[in-house]
N, C-alpha and C positions, 0 to 999 in steps of 0.2 A: 535088777536094773533092765534087763531084757525084757522081763515080764511087764514092767511098766511101761517100756516104750511100745510094746505091743498093744497094751490096753490104750495107750494114748493114740496110736495110729488107728485102732479100731474105732475109737471115739471120734477121731477127726473124719473117717471115711463114713460113719454113719451120720454125723452132722452134714457132710457134704451132700450125701444121698437125700436127706430131708430137705435140703436148701434146694436142690434141684427139683425135687418133687414139688415144692411149694412155688418155684418159679414156673414150672410147666403147668400148675394149675391156675396161677394167675395169668398166664398168657393164654389159656384155654379161655378163661373167663372174659378176658380182654376181647378176644375174637368174636366170641358169642354175643357179647354185650355192646358191641361198638354202636350198633345202630340204636339199641336201647338207650345208651348214653346220649346220643344225639336227641333222643326224644325227651330224655329228662332235662338236657340242656336247653333245648329250645322251650319248653315248658317254663323252666326258671327264667329264662331271658325274656319270654313273652310278657311276663308281668311287667317289666320294666319297659321293654320294647314297644309294647302296645300303647302304653302312656307317651312315650318318646315320640313315636311316630304320629300319634294322633295331634301332638302340639308342634310338630316340626315343619308345618307348612312355610315353604319358603315365600318371602314377602317380595313385592314388586322391586324394592330396593336390592334384595339379594339376587333376583334375576338379572337386573341391571348390572350389578356388579360382576356377574358372571359372562356378561358379553352376548352377542347375538347367538340364536340356537343354530348350531350347525351339527346336524345328525351325522353320524358316522355312515358309510356306504352300506346299502342293503338292510337298513332297519325296517321293521314291518309294523302292521298295526295302524288303525286309524290315525292314532297320535304320533306314530313313528318313533316309539320309546322302546321297542322289544329288538334284541339282536338274536336272529335265528341261526341254529345250528343243526345240521342235518339235511336230509333231503327234502326239497320243497313239498314234494307230493306224498309224503309220509301220511299214513290214514290216521294217525293221532298226534296230538300236541301236548307236550309237557311244557307248562308255564312255570318259570322259576323267578320269584323275587328274592334278591339277595342283597346284602350289604357286605362288601368285601372286607370289612373289620368285624364282622359278626361270627363269633366263635361257633355257635350252631349251625350256621351256614356252612362253615368249614368241615364240621363234624359230617354234616349231611354229604358234602362233596366227597370227602375222602373215604367214605364208607359206600357211597352209591355210584361214584365215577365210572368204574368199569363196566357196570351193569347199563347205565345210561349211555356211555359210548357204544357199547355192543348194539343195543337197541337202535342207537341212530345210524351205525354203519349197515345194519340189516334192513334199513328203510322203515322199520316199524314206527318210529316216533321221529319228530323233530322237536327241539327244545327251542323255547323263546325266554331269552333272559331279560329281566328288568333289573338294572343295576341302581339300587336305591342307595341313599347315602345319610340316613338320618343319625347314625351313630357318631357323626363328627359333631353334633350338637350336644349328645348325651354325655360323650366322652371327649371333650374338646380336642380338635385337630382338624387335618385335612385330609387324612388317609383314604376315607370312603371316596370322597369326591376325587381325588387325584388319581386313585386306582381305577375307578369308573372312567374317567377321561382317558387314562392309558389304554383301557380295554377298548374304548372307541377308536382310538389311534390304531390299535391292533386290528381291529375290525376292518378299517381302511386298508391295511395292509394284507388282507385275507388270513391273519393269524390270530383271530380272537380265540377259537378253541384251545390252542395250545398254550396261549398266554394265560388265559382265564384258569386253566388247570395248574399251569406253573405258580400263579400268584396263590391259590389255595393250598398248594403243597408247601409254600413258603409263608403262610400266613402268620403274621405276629400276634402275640397276645392282643386282646381288645385294648388294653390300656397303653399299648405300646404303639405309637403312631409312625411306625416305620414306613408305612406306605405315603405318609404325608412328606417323605423326602423323595423328590423326584429322581435323584442319583439311585436310590434303592430300586425304584421301578424300572429305570434303565438298566441296572445291573441285572435284575431278574430277566429282562427281555433278552439278554445275552444268552439265556438258556433255550431260547426258541430260534432255531435255524432260520435265518433269513429275515428276521423281524427287524433288528437293529438297522438304521440308516438314516440319511439326512431328514427325510420326511417325518419317519415315525419319531425321531428324537426331538424335532422341532414341534411336533404335534403335542408331545407329552410336555415339554419345557413351557410352551405358550399357552397351554390349556385350551387348544383349539376347540374341543367338545363341552367345555365347562358350561356353557349356557344350555345344551342338550342335556347334561348331567342334572342340572336344576329341574328342567322340565320333567324329566323321569321321575324325580322326587315329588314334584307337584302332582303329576299323574297318580303317583302311589297314595299320596295324601288324601285325594279325592275318592280312592278305592274303598272297597269295603274290608280291606287287608290292612292290618295294623301291626304285624310282626314279621320278622325274617328268621329262617327262610319260609316263605310261602310256597307250596308246591301244589299245582293243580294238573290233572290230568283230563284233558277235554272238559276243562271248566270245574271239575269235581276235586275239592280238596283231598289231599292223599297223605299229607304230612301234618302231624305225626302218624296219622293213621286213615284208613279208608273203611268207614263203617266201624266194624268191631276188630278189624284186623291192623296190626301195626305194620308201618312200612318195613321192608327188608327187600335185599336184591331179588329173593324168589318171589316175594309177593308182588313188586313192581313188574317183574316179568309176566306173572299170572294176569295181573290187572290189565297190562297192554294187551295181552292175547286176547283176554275177554272182551276188551273194547274194539279190537280190530276183527273179531269173528264175523266172517262174511263179508269183509271189506278187503279186497284184493290190494297187495301192495301197489301203491301208485294212486290210490283214492286219497286226494288231498283233504287234510283236516282244515276246517276253518281258522283264519287267524284269530287269535284269543287277544 
């Protein structure tokens, strides 16, 4: 009996060791392939997103329903549709087109966030975010538009960056229109110190920037870009790759350093 018990314990230990090894292997692959997964995700999404974006131009009626165009504070660009993050005099600009319901955008943000934030803090880049909203038509709902409006409200409050990151950390599945519930957007705003207040809550509830959100989408429809995320470094596409090199945190740092070579920090890049 004791011999059988010993054999059973040994078998159990061996099984546990194997399970741990498998788990470690999976975790290692996950860490190594997270950016690769984002690349695969965006390529798969692009086949659909490209068609949707190409046919999602808002009509005049849509713009009228959205109300007047009220841009958030501090937006940049000739059309006033980009939200800047980082030092205004950074020598390079990272232009990002995102839909808040886009899973590939979430994968890009969650894998590259620390690197982008570090480059911004170091004054090497400033980011300019274009908050598009075509997924609401592909997967019916309001989450893309309502989240983009809420981000405009956060920009008014000087909390865009923190709220933007919070939304992506809590991004629902693409088919789950959780961001279409303003109560959920306000709930997530509680995670950003100092954001909630009468002005922000009213801005979210009334859709103050809804007309501007429509304008951002219309400008995207007129552009050469048909999928999200579209990421440009000084106007050159770098997602899912730049030339023959795929995007990764290390490569982004290298590309930025190459772009900034010979440019002292404080040499302002042009607005894209």
